[in-house]
C-alpha positions in Angstrom: -12.7 27.4 23.2 -9.1 26.7 22.4 -9.4 23.2 24.0 -12.4 22.4 21.7 -10.5 23.6 18.6 -7.4 21.5 19.4 -9.0 18.3 20.7 -12.3 18.2 18.8 -12.7 14.9 17.1 -15.5 14.6 14.5 -16.2 11.5 12.5 -16.3 13.6 9.2 -12.7 14.7 9.8 -11.6 11.2 10.6 -13.2 9.8 7.5 -11.7 12.5 5.4 -8.3 12.0 6.8 -8.5 8.3 6.3 -9.6 8.8 2.7 -6.9 11.3 1.9 -4.2 8.9 3.3 -5.7 6.1 1.3 -5.7 8.1 -1.9 -2.2 9.5 -1.4 -0.9 6.0 -0.6 -2.6 4.5 -3.6 -1.0 7.1 -5.9 2.4 6.6 -4.3 2.2 2.8 -4.9 1.0 3.2 -8.5 4.0 5.6 -9.1 6.3 3.1 -7.4 5.1 0.2 -9.7 4.4 2.0 -13.0 8.1 2.0 -14.1 8.4 -1.7 -13.5 5.2 -2.3 -15.4 6.3 -0.2 -18.4 9.8 -1.6 -18.5 9.1 -5.1 -17.5 11.5 -6.8 -20.0 14.4 -4.5 -18.9 13.8 -5.2 -15.2 13.2 -8.9 -15.5 16.7 -9.6 -16.7 18.2 -8.9 -13.3 15.3 -8.5 -11.0 16.0 -9.8 -7.5 14.6 -13.2 -6.6 14.9 -13.5 -2.8 12.2 -16.2 -2.6 13.6 -18.4 -5.3 10.6 -18.3 -7.6 12.4 -16.8 -10.6 13.1 -13.2 -11.6 10.1 -13.0 -14.0 7.6 -14.3 -11.5 9.1 -12.1 -8.7 8.8 -9.0 -10.8 5.3 -9.9 -11.9 4.2 -10.3 -8.3 5.8 -7.0 -7.4 4.1 -5.2 -10.3 0.7 -6.7 -9.4 1.2 -5.7 -5.8 2.5 -2.2 -6.3 0.7 -1.0 -9.4 -2.6 -2.9 -9.4 -2.7 -3.1 -5.6 -2.1 0.6 -5.5 -4.9 1.2 -7.9 -7.3 -0.9 -5.8 -6.2 1.0 -2.6 -6.7 4.3 -4.4 -10.2 3.4 -5.3 -11.0 1.8 -1.9 -11.9 -1.5 -3.6 -10.8 -4.7 -2.0 -8.5 -2.6 0.1 -7.6 -5.2 2.8 -6.7 -7.8 0.2 -4.6 -5.3 -1.8 -3.0 -4.1 1.4 -2.1 -7.7 2.4 -0.4 -8.1 -1.0 1.6 -4.9 -0.6 2.5 -5.7 2.9 4.0 -9.1 1.9 5.9 -7.4 -1.0 7.5 -4.8 1.2 8.1 -7.2 4.1 10.2 -9.3 1.7 11.9 -6.1 0.5 12.7 -4.9 4.0 13.4 -8.1 5.9 14.9 -10.3 3.1 16.2 -8.3 0.2 17.5 -5.2 2.1 18.2 -7.0 5.4 21.9 -6.1 5.4 21.5 -2.6 4.0 21.6 0.5 6.3 18.3 1.8 7.5 18.4 4.7 5.0 18.4 2.2 2.1 15.4 0.3 3.4 13.4 3.1 5.0 10.9 3.4 2.1 10.2 -0.3 2.2 9.4 0.0 5.9 7.1 3.0 5.2 5.1 1.0 2.6 5.0 -2.0 4.9 3.6 0.0 7.9 1.0 1.9 5.9 -0.1 -1.4 4.4 -0.5 -2.8 7.9 -2.7 0.2 8.8 -5.0 -0.4 5.8 -5.1 -4.1 6.4 -6.4 -3.4 9.9 -8.6 -0.4 9.2 -10.0 -1.2 5.8 -11.0 1.2 3.1 -13.1 3.6 5.2 -16.6 5.0 4.6 -15.6 7.0 1.5 -14.7 4.1 -0.7 -16.0 1.7 -3.3 -15.9 -1.1 -0.8 -18.4 0.9 1.3 -20.6 1.7 -1.7 -20.7 -1.7 -3.4 -20.4 -4.1 -0.4 -22.3 -2.1 2.3 -19.3 -2.3 4.5 -20.0 -0.9 8.0 -16.9 1.1 9.0 -17.1 2.5 12.5 -14.1 4.8 12.1 
């Protein structure tokens, strides 16, 4: 009985866990990007430009990735595409912008990068707009 309680794996629980993680992650990304979106002009003056495309464009890409990508992930709509964008954003933050910083300063960027990798590989899940609108067959 105890073994069944501890090790029981039911698809409904897996789908619910996947959905809860996706929703929490989407909200976290939106929260991370909303300040940059609201205060774009203040941020753009000295926003880092590690790829050499200009501060305004760098900030615009980060806002699109964090805020709008987070919204898409939250909804489970184009989740893999949004996750790829977020993954690139935080790979640049971790490996280029924060490369010389101590781990504590870049830990959050690594967190966002790894979770984005998860959703890039796993997709939006059964409880998502991708599944509803595009008849996605998720086996998880």
